CHARMM-style PDB file with segment names, atoms N, HN, CA, C and O in Angstrom:
ATOM      1  N   MET     1     -13.615  -5.552  11.131  1.00  0.00      PROA
ATOM      2  CA  MET     1     -12.741  -4.826  10.535  1.00  0.00      PROA
ATOM      3  C   MET     1     -12.171  -5.091   8.809  1.00  0.00      PROA
ATOM      4  O   MET     1     -11.809  -6.216   8.466  1.00  0.00      PROA
ATOM      5  N   PRO     2     -12.159  -4.109   7.991  1.00  0.00      PROA
ATOM      6  CA  PRO     2     -12.462  -4.572   7.016  1.00  0.00      PROA
ATOM      7  C   PRO     2     -10.018  -4.808   6.563  1.00  0.00      PROA
ATOM      8  O   PRO     2      -8.909  -4.345   6.829  1.00  0.00      PROA
ATOM      9  N   GLN     3     -10.808  -5.925   5.724  1.00  0.00      PROA
ATOM     10  HN  GLN     3     -11.709  -6.301   5.508  1.00  0.00      PROA
ATOM     11  CA  GLN     3      -9.241  -6.074   5.020  1.00  0.00      PROA
ATOM     12  C   GLN     3      -9.215  -5.919   3.926  1.00  0.00      PROA
ATOM     13  O   GLN     3      -9.872  -6.502   3.065  1.00  0.00      PROA
ATOM     14  N   ALA     4      -7.986  -4.621   3.748  1.00  0.00      PROA
ATOM     15  HN  ALA     4      -7.452  -4.147   4.448  1.00  0.00      PROA
ATOM     16  CA  ALA     4      -8.163  -4.759   1.841  1.00  0.00      PROA
ATOM     17  C   ALA     4      -6.696  -4.503   1.315  1.00  0.00      PROA
ATOM     18  O   ALA     4      -5.832  -3.808   1.849  1.00  0.00      PROA
ATOM     19  N   TYR     5      -6.627  -5.138   0.287  1.00  0.00      PROA
ATOM     20  HN  TYR     5      -7.329  -5.703  -0.147  1.00  0.00      PROA
ATOM     21  CA  TYR     5      -5.345  -5.490  -0.076  1.00  0.00      PROA
ATOM     22  C   TYR     5      -5.180  -5.242  -1.883  1.00  0.00      PROA
ATOM     23  O   TYR     5      -5.897  -5.486  -2.853  1.00  0.00      PROA
ATOM     24  N   ILE     6      -3.523  -4.492  -1.627  1.00  0.00      PROA
ATOM     25  HN  ILE     6      -2.941  -4.293  -0.839  1.00  0.00      PROA
ATOM     26  CA  ILE     6      -3.319  -3.564  -3.120  1.00  0.00      PROA
ATOM     27  C   ILE     6      -2.889  -4.723  -3.662  1.00  0.00      PROA
ATOM     28  O   ILE     6      -2.273  -5.652  -3.142  1.00  0.00      PROA
ATOM     29  N   ILE     7      -3.601  -4.442  -5.669  1.00  0.00      PROA
ATOM     30  HN  ILE     7      -4.102  -3.687  -6.092  1.00  0.00      PROA
ATOM     31  CA  ILE     7      -2.952  -6.232  -6.196  1.00  0.00      PROA
ATOM     32  C   ILE     7      -2.167  -4.939  -7.616  1.00  0.00      PROA
ATOM     33  O   ILE     7      -2.766  -4.053  -8.226  1.00  0.00      PROA
ATOM     34  N   GLU     8      -0.557  -5.390  -7.724  1.00  0.00      PROA
ATOM     35  HN  GLU     8      -0.070  -6.110  -7.229  1.00  0.00      PROA
ATOM     36  CA  GLU     8       0.532  -4.974  -8.265  1.00  0.00      PROA
ATOM     37  C   GLU     8       0.714  -6.353  -9.221  1.00  0.00      PROA
ATOM     38  O   GLU     8       0.450  -7.547  -9.078  1.00  0.00      PROA
ATOM     39  N   ILE     9       1.360  -5.447 -10.362  1.00  0.00      PROA
ATOM     40  HN  ILE     9       1.574  -4.477 -10.478  1.00  0.00      PROA
ATOM     41  CA  ILE     9       1.399  -6.801 -11.173  1.00  0.00      PROA
ATOM     42  C   ILE     9       2.581  -5.702 -12.254  1.00  0.00      PROA
ATOM     43  O   ILE     9       2.544  -4.623 -12.846  1.00  0.00      PROA
ATOM     44  N   GLU    10       3.070  -6.277 -12.123  1.00  0.00      PROA
ATOM     45  HN  GLU    10       3.101  -7.154 -11.643  1.00  0.00      PROA
ATOM     46  CA  GLU    10       4.918  -5.311 -12.738  1.00  0.00      PROA
ATOM     47  C   GLU    10       5.096  -4.574 -13.066  1.00  0.00      PROA
ATOM     48  O   GLU    10       5.541  -4.253 -14.168  1.00  0.00      PROA
ATOM     49  N   SER    11       4.625  -3.675 -11.677  1.00  0.00      PROA
ATOM     50  HN  SER    11       4.263  -3.935 -10.782  1.00  0.00      PROA
ATOM     51  CA  SER    11       5.050  -2.666 -11.031  1.00  0.00      PROA
ATOM     52  C   SER    11       3.454  -1.398 -11.663  1.00  0.00      PROA
ATOM     53  O   SER    11       3.624  -0.187 -11.805  1.00  0.00      PROA
ATOM     54  N   ARG    12       2.333  -1.983 -11.880  1.00  0.00      PROA
ATOM     55  HN  ARG    12       2.195  -2.967 -11.765  1.00  0.00      PROA
ATOM     56  CA  ARG    12       1.187  -1.608 -12.204  1.00  0.00      PROA
ATOM     57  C   ARG    12       0.172  -1.600 -10.405  1.00  0.00      PROA
ATOM     58  O   ARG    12       0.189  -2.413  -9.482  1.00  0.00      PROA
ATOM     59  N   THR    13      -0.310  -0.764 -10.524  1.00  0.00      PROA
ATOM     60  HN  THR    13      -0.324  -0.103 -11.274  1.00  0.00      PROA
ATOM     61  CA  THR    13      -1.275  -0.777  -9.468  1.00  0.00      PROA
ATOM     62  C   THR    13      -2.660  -1.511 -10.585  1.00  0.00      PROA
ATOM     63  O   THR    13      -2.874  -0.936 -11.652  1.00  0.00      PROA
ATOM     64  N   ALA    14      -3.274  -2.428 -10.311  1.00  0.00      PROA
ATOM     65  HN  ALA    14      -3.100  -2.895  -9.444  1.00  0.00      PROA
ATOM     66  CA  ALA    14      -4.110  -3.135 -11.023  1.00  0.00      PROA
ATOM     67  C   ALA    14      -5.492  -2.701 -10.046  1.00  0.00      PROA
ATOM     68  O   ALA    14      -6.675  -2.669 -10.384  1.00  0.00      PROA
ATOM     69  N   GLY    15      -4.802  -2.351  -8.582  1.00  0.00      PROA
ATOM     70  HN  GLY    15      -3.841  -2.377  -8.308  1.00  0.00      PROA
ATOM     71  CA  GLY    15      -6.325  -1.911  -7.874  1.00  0.00      PROA
ATOM     72  C   GLY    15      -6.149  -2.133  -6.649  1.00  0.00      PROA
ATOM     73  O   GLY    15      -5.342  -1.392  -6.087  1.00  0.00      PROA
ATOM     74  N   ILE    16      -6.890  -3.302  -5.755  1.00  0.00      PROA
ATOM     75  HN  ILE    16      -7.546  -3.904  -6.211  1.00  0.00      PROA
ATOM     76  CA  ILE    16      -7.499  -3.498  -4.903  1.00  0.00      PROA
ATOM     77  C   ILE    16      -8.886  -4.496  -4.640  1.00  0.00      PROA
ATOM     78  O   ILE    16      -9.839  -4.609  -5.410  1.00  0.00      PROA
ATOM     79  N   VAL    17      -8.692  -5.197  -3.282  1.00  0.00      PROA
ATOM     80  HN  VAL    17      -7.917  -5.105  -2.657  1.00  0.00      PROA
ATOM     81  CA  VAL    17      -9.251  -6.374  -3.498  1.00  0.00      PROA
ATOM     82  C   VAL    17     -10.041  -5.774  -2.016  1.00  0.00      PROA
ATOM     83  O   VAL    17      -9.420  -4.849  -1.493  1.00  0.00      PROA
ATOM     84  N   SER    18     -10.675  -5.983  -1.663  1.00  0.00      PROA
ATOM     85  HN  SER    18     -11.180  -6.735  -2.088  1.00  0.00      PROA
ATOM     86  CA  SER    18     -11.630  -5.960  -0.099  1.00  0.00      PROA
ATOM     87  C   SER    18     -12.234  -7.285   0.405  1.00  0.00      PROA
ATOM     88  O   SER    18     -12.670  -8.076  -0.432  1.00  0.00      PROA
ATOM     89  N   ARG    19     -12.290  -7.587   1.752  1.00  0.00      PROA
ATOM     90  HN  ARG    19     -11.936  -6.945   2.431  1.00  0.00      PROA
ATOM     91  CA  ARG    19     -12.545  -8.273   2.093  1.00  0.00      PROA
ATOM     92  C   ARG    19     -13.914  -8.318   2.434  1.00  0.00      PROA
ATOM     93  O   ARG    19     -14.098  -7.526   3.357  1.00  0.00      PROA
ATOM     94  N   ASP    20     -15.701  -9.295   1.870  1.00  0.00      PROA
ATOM     95  HN  ASP    20     -15.552  -9.939   1.120  1.00  0.00      PROA
ATOM     96  CA  ASP    20     -16.481  -8.714   2.686  1.00  0.00      PROA
ATOM     97  C   ASP    20     -17.279 -10.291   3.060  1.00  0.00      PROA
ATOM     98  O   ASP    20     -16.589 -11.296   3.232  1.00  0.00      PROA
ATOM     99  N   GLU    21     -18.584 -10.323   3.139  1.00  0.00      PROA
ATOM    100  HN  GLU    21     -19.144  -9.507   2.999  1.00  0.00      PROA
ATOM    101  CA  GLU    21     -18.723 -11.768   3.815  1.00  0.00      PROA
ATOM    102  C   GLU    21     -18.610 -13.273   2.890  1.00  0.00      PROA
ATOM    103  O   GLU    21     -18.549 -14.442   3.269  1.00  0.00      PROA
ATOM    104  N   GLN    22     -18.615 -12.423   1.005  1.00  0.00      PROA
ATOM    105  HN  GLN    22     -18.664 -11.473   0.697  1.00  0.00      PROA
ATOM    106  CA  GLN    22     -18.348 -13.950   0.394  1.00  0.00      PROA
ATOM    107  C   GLN    22     -16.877 -13.923  -0.081  1.00  0.00      PROA
ATOM    108  O   GLN    22     -16.688 -14.471  -1.167  1.00  0.00      PROA
ATOM    109  N   GLY    23     -15.827 -13.398   0.522  1.00  0.00      PROA
ATOM    110  HN  GLY    23     -15.981 -12.953   1.404  1.00  0.00      PROA
ATOM    111  CA  GLY    23     -15.193 -13.509  -0.537  1.00  0.00      PROA
ATOM    112  C   GLY    23     -14.123 -12.146  -0.553  1.00  0.00      PROA
ATOM    113  O   GLY    23     -13.872 -11.540   0.489  1.00  0.00      PROA
ATOM    114  N   TYR    24     -13.550 -11.769  -1.844  1.00  0.00      PROA
ATOM    115  HN  TYR    24     -13.754 -12.262  -2.690  1.00  0.00      PROA
ATOM    116  CA  TYR    24     -12.861 -10.768  -1.824  1.00  0.00      PROA
ATOM    117  C   TYR    24     -13.130 -10.319  -3.296  1.00  0.00      PROA
ATOM    118  O   TYR    24     -13.249 -11.083  -4.255  1.00  0.00      PROA
ATOM    119  N   ARG    25     -13.185  -9.352  -3.313  1.00  0.00      PROA
ATOM    120  HN  ARG    25     -13.089  -8.732  -2.534  1.00  0.00      PROA
ATOM    121  CA  ARG    25     -14.238  -8.028  -4.691  1.00  0.00      PROA
ATOM    122  C   ARG    25     -13.209  -7.086  -5.126  1.00  0.00      PROA
ATOM    123  O   ARG    25     -12.586  -6.205  -4.534  1.00  0.00      PROA
ATOM    124  N   PHE    26     -13.207  -7.355  -5.872  1.00  0.00      PROA
ATOM    125  HN  PHE    26     -13.713  -8.071  -6.353  1.00  0.00      PROA
ATOM    126  CA  PHE    26     -11.889  -6.616  -6.951  1.00  0.00      PROA
ATOM    127  C   PHE    26     -12.256  -5.227  -7.040  1.00  0.00      PROA
ATOM    128  O   PHE    26     -13.256  -5.147  -7.754  1.00  0.00      PROA
ATOM    129  N   PHE    27     -11.957  -4.314  -6.707  1.00  0.00      PROA
ATOM    130  HN  PHE    27     -11.145  -4.379  -6.127  1.00  0.00      PROA
ATOM    131  CA  PHE    27     -12.120  -2.315  -7.569  1.00  0.00      PROA
ATOM    132  C   PHE    27     -10.403  -2.038  -8.563  1.00  0.00      PROA
ATOM    133  O   PHE    27      -9.235  -2.107  -8.180  1.00  0.00      PROA
ATOM    134  N   SER    28     -10.900  -1.783  -9.656  1.00  0.00      PROA
ATOM    135  HN  SER    28     -11.848  -1.726  -9.967  1.00  0.00      PROA
ATOM    136  CA  SER    28      -9.790  -1.617 -11.000  1.00  0.00      PROA
ATOM    137  C   SER    28      -9.657   0.192 -10.412  1.00  0.00      PROA
ATOM    138  O   SER    28     -10.573   1.014 -10.422  1.00  0.00      PROA
ATOM    139  N   SER    29      -8.378   0.387  -9.990  1.00  0.00      PROA
ATOM    140  HN  SER    29      -7.633  -0.280  -9.981  1.00  0.00      PROA
ATOM    141  CA  SER    29      -7.551   1.216 -10.751  1.00  0.00      PROA
ATOM    142  C   SER    29      -7.144   1.598 -11.766  1.00  0.00      PROA
ATOM    143  O   SER    29      -7.451   2.752 -12.068  1.00  0.00      PROA
ATOM    144  N   ASP    30      -6.534   1.032 -12.445  1.00  0.00      PROA
ATOM    145  HN  ASP    30      -6.285   0.095 -12.200  1.00  0.00      PROA
ATOM    146  CA  ASP    30      -6.155   0.773 -14.067  1.00  0.00      PROA
ATOM    147  C   ASP    30      -6.903   0.454 -15.142  1.00  0.00      PROA
ATOM    148  O   ASP    30      -7.517  -0.605 -15.007  1.00  0.00      PROA
ATOM    149  N   ARG    31      -7.095   1.175 -16.448  1.00  0.00      PROA
ATOM    150  HN  ARG    31      -6.597   2.035 -16.557  1.00  0.00      PROA
ATOM    151  CA  ARG    31      -7.773   0.460 -16.769  1.00  0.00      PROA
ATOM    152  C   ARG    31      -7.775  -0.886 -17.480  1.00  0.00      PROA
ATOM    153  O   ARG    31      -8.806  -1.501 -17.750  1.00  0.00      PROA
ATOM    154  N   ALA    32      -6.848  -1.193 -17.692  1.00  0.00      PROA
ATOM    155  HN  ALA    32      -6.010  -0.692 -17.472  1.00  0.00      PROA
ATOM    156  CA  ALA    32      -6.545  -2.195 -18.472  1.00  0.00      PROA
ATOM    157  C   ALA    32      -6.917  -3.589 -17.829  1.00  0.00      PROA
ATOM    158  O   ALA    32      -6.683  -4.703 -18.296  1.00  0.00      PROA
ATOM    159  N   PHE    33      -7.606  -3.235 -16.545  1.00  0.00      PROA
ATOM    160  HN  PHE    33      -7.796  -2.329 -16.166  1.00  0.00      PROA
ATOM    161  CA  PHE    33      -7.602  -4.065 -15.758  1.00  0.00      PROA
ATOM    162  C   PHE    33      -9.519  -4.418 -14.991  1.00  0.00      PROA
ATOM    163  O   PHE    33     -10.079  -5.321 -14.368  1.00  0.00      PROA
ATOM    164  N   ASP    34      -9.904  -2.935 -15.611  1.00  0.00      PROA
ATOM    165  HN  ASP    34      -9.449  -2.202 -16.117  1.00  0.00      PROA
ATOM    166  CA  ASP    34     -11.602  -3.327 -15.952  1.00  0.00      PROA
ATOM    167  C   ASP    34     -12.445  -4.227 -15.706  1.00  0.00      PROA
ATOM    168  O   ASP    34     -13.556  -4.236 -15.175  1.00  0.00      PROA
ATOM    169  N   GLY    35     -11.656  -5.128 -16.243  1.00  0.00      PROA
ATOM    170  HN  GLY    35     -10.753  -5.121 -16.675  1.00  0.00      PROA
ATOM    171  CA  GLY    35     -12.527  -5.867 -16.616  1.00  0.00      PROA
ATOM    172  C   GLY    35     -12.774  -7.268 -15.768  1.00  0.00      PROA
ATOM    173  O   GLY    35     -13.170  -8.334 -16.241  1.00  0.00      PROA
ATOM    174  N   LEU    36     -12.374  -6.931 -14.133  1.00  0.00      PROA
ATOM    175  HN  LEU    36     -12.053  -6.065 -13.749  1.00  0.00      PROA
ATOM    176  CA  LEU    36     -12.244  -7.366 -13.265  1.00  0.00      PROA
ATOM    177  C   LEU    36     -12.959  -6.629 -12.113  1.00  0.00      PROA
ATOM    178  O   LEU    36     -13.144  -6.891 -10.925  1.00  0.00      PROA
ATOM    179  N   GLU    37     -13.268  -5.666 -12.876  1.00  0.00      PROA
ATOM    180  HN  GLU    37     -13.118  -5.452 -13.841  1.00  0.00      PROA
ATOM    181  CA  GLU    37     -13.926  -4.295 -11.756  1.00  0.00      PROA
ATOM    182  C   GLU    37     -15.582  -5.433 -11.483  1.00  0.00      PROA
ATOM    183  O   GLU    37     -16.450  -5.873 -12.237  1.00  0.00      PROA
ATOM    184  N   GLY    38     -15.289  -5.514  -9.913  1.00  0.00      PROA
ATOM    185  HN  GLY    38     -14.584  -5.157  -9.301  1.00  0.00      PROA
ATOM    186  CA  GLY    38     -16.621  -5.994  -8.832  1.00  0.00      PROA
ATOM    187  C   GLY    38     -16.782  -8.104  -8.900  1.00  0.00      PROA
ATOM    188  O   GLY    38     -17.228  -9.156  -8.442  1.00  0.00      PROA
ATOM    189  N   ARG    39     -16.198  -7.576  -9.615  1.00  0.00      PROA
ATOM    190  HN  ARG    39     -15.836  -6.721  -9.988  1.00  0.00      PROA
ATOM    191  CA  ARG    39     -15.688  -9.396  -9.445  1.00  0.00      PROA
ATOM    192  C   ARG    39     -15.756 -10.119  -8.166  1.00  0.00      PROA
ATOM    193  O   ARG    39     -16.462  -9.461  -7.401  1.00  0.00      PROA
ATOM    194  N   GLU    40     -15.273 -11.315  -7.547  1.00  0.00      PROA
ATOM    195  HN  GLU    40     -14.699 -11.849  -8.169  1.00  0.00      PROA
ATOM    196  CA  GLU    40     -15.766 -11.871  -6.342  1.00  0.00      PROA
ATOM    197  C   GLU    40     -14.289 -12.648  -6.774  1.00  0.00      PROA
ATOM    198  O   GLU    40     -13.820 -12.766  -7.906  1.00  0.00      PROA
ATOM    199  N   PHE    41     -13.597 -13.245  -5.174  1.00  0.00      PROA
ATOM    200  HN  PHE    41     -13.977 -13.149  -4.254  1.00  0.00      PROA
ATOM    201  CA  PHE    41     -12.770 -14.106  -5.535  1.00  0.00      PROA
ATOM    202  C   PHE    41     -12.101 -14.816  -4.039  1.00  0.00      PROA
ATOM    203  O   PHE    41     -11.464 -14.223  -3.168  1.00  0.00      PROA
ATOM    204  N   ARG    42     -12.404 -15.960  -4.079  1.00  0.00      PROA
ATOM    205  HN  ARG    42     -12.921 -16.441  -4.787  1.00  0.00      PROA
ATOM    206  CA  ARG    42     -11.804 -16.635  -2.972  1.00  0.00      PROA
ATOM    207  C   ARG    42     -10.965 -16.587  -1.796  1.00  0.00      PROA
ATOM    208  O   ARG    42     -11.093 -16.985  -0.638  1.00  0.00      PROA
ATOM    209  N   SER    43      -9.652 -15.698  -2.743  1.00  0.00      PROA
ATOM    210  HN  SER    43      -9.548 -15.375  -3.683  1.00  0.00      PROA
ATOM    211  CA  SER    43      -8.630 -15.466  -1.691  1.00  0.00      PROA
ATOM    212  C   SER    43      -8.120 -14.191  -2.329  1.00  0.00      PROA
ATOM    213  O   SER    43      -8.120 -14.389  -3.544  1.00  0.00      PROA
ATOM    214  N   ALA    44      -7.635 -12.831  -2.025  1.00  0.00      PROA
ATOM    215  HN  ALA    44      -7.635 -12.670  -1.038  1.00  0.00      PROA
ATOM    216  CA  ALA    44      -6.662 -12.171  -2.958  1.00  0.00      PROA
ATOM    217  C   ALA    44      -5.737 -12.056  -3.797  1.00  0.00      PROA
ATOM    218  O   ALA    44      -5.445 -11.254  -4.684  1.00  0.00      PROA
ATOM    219  N   ARG    45      -5.070 -13.541  -3.130  1.00  0.00      PROA
ATOM    220  HN  ARG    45      -5.307 -14.193  -2.410  1.00  0.00      PROA
ATOM    221  CA  ARG    45      -4.297 -14.171  -4.296  1.00  0.00      PROA
ATOM    222  C   ARG    45      -4.587 -15.047  -5.755  1.00  0.00      PROA
ATOM    223  O   ARG    45      -3.777 -15.514  -6.555  1.00  0.00      PROA
ATOM    224  N   ALA    46      -6.376 -15.070  -5.751  1.00  0.00      PROA
ATOM    225  HN  ALA    46      -7.034 -14.691  -5.101  1.00  0.00      PROA
ATOM    226  CA  ALA    46      -6.862 -15.461  -6.474  1.00  0.00      PROA
ATOM    227  C   ALA    46      -7.241 -14.713  -7.695  1.00  0.00      PROA
ATOM    228  O   ALA    46      -7.403 -14.900  -8.900  1.00  0.00      PROA
ATOM    229  N   ALA    47      -7.325 -13.443  -6.489  1.00  0.00      PROA
ATOM    230  HN  ALA    47      -7.192 -13.291  -5.509  1.00  0.00      PROA
ATOM    231  CA  ALA    47      -7.589 -12.465  -7.509  1.00  0.00      PROA
ATOM    232  C   ALA    47      -6.196 -11.735  -8.772  1.00  0.00      PROA
ATOM    233  O   ALA    47      -6.374 -11.310  -9.913  1.00  0.00      PROA
ATOM    234  N   GLU    48      -4.445 -11.877  -7.698  1.00  0.00      PROA
ATOM    235  HN  GLU    48      -4.300 -12.222  -6.771  1.00  0.00      PROA
ATOM    236  CA  GLU    48      -4.119 -11.502  -8.038  1.00  0.00      PROA
ATOM    237  C   GLU    48      -3.802 -12.283 -10.115  1.00  0.00      PROA
ATOM    238  O   GLU    48      -3.724 -11.877 -11.274  1.00  0.00      PROA
ATOM    239  N   ARG    49      -3.752 -13.317  -9.461  1.00  0.00      PROA
ATOM    240  HN  ARG    49      -3.815 -13.647  -8.519  1.00  0.00      PROA
ATOM    241  CA  ARG    49      -3.109 -14.944 -10.265  1.00  0.00      PROA
ATOM    242  C   ARG    49      -4.819 -13.983 -11.415  1.00  0.00      PROA
ATOM    243  O   ARG    49      -4.158 -13.365 -12.250  1.00  0.00      PROA
ATOM    244  N   ALA    50      -5.661 -13.803 -11.602  1.00  0.00      PROA
ATOM    245  HN  ALA    50      -6.197 -14.305 -10.923  1.00  0.00      PROA
ATOM    246  CA  ALA    50      -6.642 -13.585 -12.802  1.00  0.00      PROA
ATOM    247  C   ALA    50      -6.638 -11.907 -13.327  1.00  0.00      PROA
ATOM    248  O   ALA    50      -7.236 -11.598 -14.357  1.00  0.00      PROA
ATOM    249  N   ALA    51      -5.712 -10.625 -12.291  1.00  0.00      PROA
ATOM    250  HN  ALA    51      -5.226 -10.876 -11.454  1.00  0.00      PROA
ATOM    251  CA  ALA    51      -5.505 -10.064 -13.062  1.00  0.00      PROA
ATOM    252  C   ALA    51      -4.278 -10.076 -14.095  1.00  0.00      PROA
ATOM    253  O   ALA    51      -4.269  -9.856 -15.306  1.00  0.00      PROA
ATOM    254  N   ARG    52      -3.059 -10.467 -13.050  1.00  0.00      PROA
ATOM    255  HN  ARG    52      -3.066 -10.646 -12.066  1.00  0.00      PROA
ATOM    256  CA  ARG    52      -1.626 -10.625 -13.680  1.00  0.00      PROA
ATOM    257  C   ARG    52      -2.453 -11.643 -15.198  1.00  0.00      PROA
ATOM    258  O   ARG    52      -2.091 -11.231 -16.300  1.00  0.00      PROA
ATOM    259  N   ALA    53      -3.320 -12.680 -15.210  1.00  0.00      PROA
ATOM    260  HN  ALA    53      -3.615 -13.015 -14.315  1.00  0.00      PROA
ATOM    261  CA  ALA    53      -4.041 -13.208 -16.781  1.00  0.00      PROA
ATOM    262  C   ALA    53      -4.493 -12.548 -17.375  1.00  0.00      PROA
ATOM    263  O   ALA    53      -4.371 -12.703 -18.590  1.00  0.00      PROA
ATOM    264  N   LEU    54      -5.296 -11.404 -16.844  1.00  0.00      PROA
ATOM    265  HN  LEU    54      -5.395 -11.279 -15.857  1.00  0.00      PROA
ATOM    266  CA  LEU    54      -6.128 -10.466 -17.338  1.00  0.00      PROA
ATOM    267  C   LEU    54      -4.777 -10.086 -18.461  1.00  0.00      PROA
ATOM    268  O   LEU    54      -4.799 -10.330 -19.668  1.00  0.00      PROA
ATOM    269  N   LEU    55      -3.606  -9.419 -17.687  1.00  0.00      PROA
ATOM    270  HN  LEU    55      -3.588  -9.221 -16.707  1.00  0.00      PROA
ATOM    271  CA  LEU    55      -3.287  -8.378 -18.058  1.00  0.00      PROA
ATOM    272  C   LEU    55      -2.167  -8.972 -19.345  1.00  0.00      PROA
ATOM    273  O   LEU    55      -1.853  -8.044 -20.092  1.00  0.00      PROA
ATOM    274  N   GLN    56      -1.584 -10.195 -19.693  1.00  0.00      PROA
ATOM    275  HN  GLN    56      -1.839 -10.948 -19.087  1.00  0.00      PROA
ATOM    276  CA  GLN    56      -1.051 -11.582 -20.524  1.00  0.00      PROA
ATOM    277  C   GLN    56      -2.388 -11.631 -21.771  1.00  0.00      PROA
ATOM    278  O   GLN    56      -2.253 -11.352 -22.962  1.00  0.00      PROA
ATOM    279  N   GLN    57      -3.445 -11.995 -21.194  1.00  0.00      PROA
ATOM    280  HN  GLN    57      -3.555 -12.221 -20.226  1.00  0.00      PROA
ATOM    281  CA  GLN    57      -4.464 -12.049 -22.582  1.00  0.00      PROA
ATOM    282  C   GLN    57      -3.805 -10.615 -23.428  1.00  0.00      PROA
ATOM    283  O   GLN    57      -3.298 -10.575 -24.549  1.00  0.00      PROA
ATOM    284  N   ARG    58      -4.009  -9.583 -22.517  1.00  0.00      PROA
ATOM    285  HN  ARG    58      -4.421  -9.615 -21.607  1.00  0.00      PROA
ATOM    286  CA  ARG    58      -4.083  -8.037 -23.594  1.00  0.00      PROA
ATOM    287  C   ARG    58      -2.907  -8.516 -24.227  1.00  0.00      PROA
ATOM    288  O   ARG    58      -3.134  -9.375 -25.079  1.00  0.00      PROA
ATOM    289  N   ARG    59      -1.520  -8.162 -24.031  1.00  0.00      PROA
ATOM    290  HN  ARG    59      -1.336  -7.464 -23.339  1.00  0.00      PROA
ATOM    291  CA  ARG    59      -1.045  -8.758 -24.446  1.00  0.00      PROA
ATOM    292  C   ARG    59      -0.717  -9.077 -25.441  1.00  0.00      PROA
ATOM    293  O   ARG    59      -0.232  -8.465 -26.393  1.00  0.00      PROA
ATOM    294  N   HSD    60      -1.241 -11.158 -25.092  1.00  0.00      PROA
ATOM    295  HN  HSD    60      -1.635 -11.656 -24.319  1.00  0.00      PROA
ATOM    296  CA  HSD    60      -0.717 -11.703 -26.856  1.00  0.00      PROA
ATOM    297  C   HSD    60      -1.914 -10.739 -27.756  1.00  0.00      PROA
ATOM    298  O   HSD    60      -1.731 -10.628 -28.968  1.00  0.00      PROA
ATOM    299  N   LEU    61      -2.922 -10.173 -27.226  1.00  0.00      PROA
ATOM    300  HN  LEU    61      -3.071 -10.263 -26.242  1.00  0.00      PROA
ATOM    301  CA  LEU    61      -3.618  -9.773 -27.753  1.00  0.00      PROA
ATOM    302  C   LEU    61      -3.784  -8.790 -29.255  1.00  0.00      PROA
ATOM    303  O   LEU    61      -4.306  -8.810 -30.370  1.00  0.00      PROA
ATOM    304  N   MET    62      -2.844  -7.877 -28.268  1.00  0.00      PROA
ATOM    305  HN  MET    62      -2.419  -7.861 -27.363  1.00  0.00      PROA
ATOM    306  CA  MET    62      -1.756  -6.343 -28.818  1.00  0.00      PROA
ATOM    307  C   MET    62      -1.208  -7.020 -29.621  1.00  0.00      PROA
ATOM    308  O   MET    62      -1.268  -6.632 -30.788  1.00  0.00      PROA
ATOM    309  N   ALA    63      -0.519  -8.191 -29.338  1.00  0.00      PROA
ATOM    310  HN  ALA    63      -0.471  -8.506 -28.390  1.00  0.00      PROA
ATOM    311  CA  ALA    63       0.787  -8.459 -29.902  1.00  0.00      PROA
ATOM    312  C   ALA    63       0.156  -9.479 -31.793  1.00  0.00      PROA
ATOM    313  O   ALA    63       0.874  -9.491 -32.794  1.00  0.00      PROA
ATOM    314  N   ASN    64      -1.141 -10.105 -31.724  1.00  0.00      PROA
ATOM    315  HN  ASN    64      -1.724 -10.096 -30.912  1.00  0.00      PROA
ATOM    316  CA  ASN    64      -1.324 -10.808 -32.605  1.00  0.00      PROA
ATOM    317  C   ASN    64      -2.858 -10.367 -33.087  1.00  0.00      PROA
ATOM    318  O   ASN    64      -3.897 -10.980 -32.839  1.00  0.00      PROA
ATOM    319  N   PRO    65      -2.673  -8.854 -34.017  1.00  0.00      PROA
ATOM    320  CA  PRO    65      -4.198  -7.858 -34.273  1.00  0.00      PROA
ATOM    321  C   PRO    65      -4.891  -9.125 -34.894  1.00  0.00      PROA
ATOM    322  O   PRO    65      -5.980  -9.549 -34.507  1.00  0.00      PROA
ATOM    323  N   SER    66      -4.223  -9.618 -35.786  1.00  0.00      PROA
ATOM    324  HN  SER    66      -3.338  -9.274 -36.100  1.00  0.00      PROA
ATOM    325  CA  SER    66      -5.142 -10.677 -36.279  1.00  0.00      PROA
ATOM    326  C   SER    66      -6.730 -11.704 -35.236  1.00  0.00      PROA
ATOM    327  O   SER    66      -7.954 -11.766 -35.354  1.00  0.00      PROA
ATOM    328  N   ILE    67      -5.777 -12.245 -34.398  1.00  0.00      PROA
ATOM    329  HN  ILE    67      -4.783 -12.195 -34.302  1.00  0.00      PROA
ATOM    330  CA  ILE    67      -6.627 -12.625 -33.019  1.00  0.00      PROA
ATOM    331  C   ILE    67      -7.497 -12.176 -32.486  1.00  0.00      PROA
ATOM    332  O   ILE    67      -8.457 -12.734 -31.954  1.00  0.00      PROA
ATOM    333  N   ALA    68      -7.063 -10.362 -32.646  1.00  0.00      PROA
ATOM    334  HN  ALA    68      -6.283  -9.909 -33.078  1.00  0.00      PROA
ATOM    335  CA  ALA    68      -8.484  -9.015 -32.060  1.00  0.00      PROA
ATOM    336  C   ALA    68      -9.290  -8.875 -32.836  1.00  0.00      PROA
ATOM    337  O   ALA    68     -10.251  -8.174 -32.520  1.00  0.00      PROA
ATOM    338  N   SER    69      -9.256  -9.326 -33.834  1.00  0.00      PROA
ATOM    339  HN  SER    69      -8.476  -9.896 -34.091  1.00  0.00      PROA
ATOM    340  CA  SER    69     -10.406  -8.817 -34.890  1.00  0.00      PROA
ATOM    341  C   SER    69     -11.117  -9.602 -35.298  1.00  0.00      PROA
ATOM    342  O   SER    69     -12.055  -9.350 -36.054  1.00  0.00      PROA
ATOM    343  N   ALA    70     -10.770 -10.857 -34.820  1.00  0.00      PROA
ATOM    344  HN  ALA    70     -10.008 -11.061 -34.206  1.00  0.00      PROA
ATOM    345  CA  ALA    70     -11.879 -12.769 -34.944  1.00  0.00      PROA
ATOM    346  C   ALA    70     -12.885 -12.327 -33.150  1.00  0.00      PROA
ATOM    347  O   ALA    70     -13.619 -13.104 -32.539  1.00  0.00      PROA
ATOM    348  N   PHE    71     -12.557 -10.981 -32.786  1.00  0.00      PROA
ATOM    349  HN  PHE    71     -11.961 -10.350 -33.282  1.00  0.00      PROA
ATOM    350  CA  PHE    71     -13.574 -10.559 -31.582  1.00  0.00      PROA
ATOM    351  C   PHE    71     -14.235  -9.306 -31.818  1.00  0.00      PROA
ATOM    352  OT1 PHE    71     -15.032  -8.864 -30.990  1.00  0.00      PROA
TER     353      PHE     71
END
């Protein structure tokens, strides 16, 4: 029986994670979270933490354009 969970960050649907043999695979539903597409996590909670961290990182880069230009 497949298990899938919706990952929401600040009222945004980041994507879903679906359980498979190795863990939980992330499927993005918002472009801001495409960097996590296809990644596997040990738990749905770990995927949620990664999505939250990714969003914070994007906000930090947008707030500090001089940092973003270094990449």
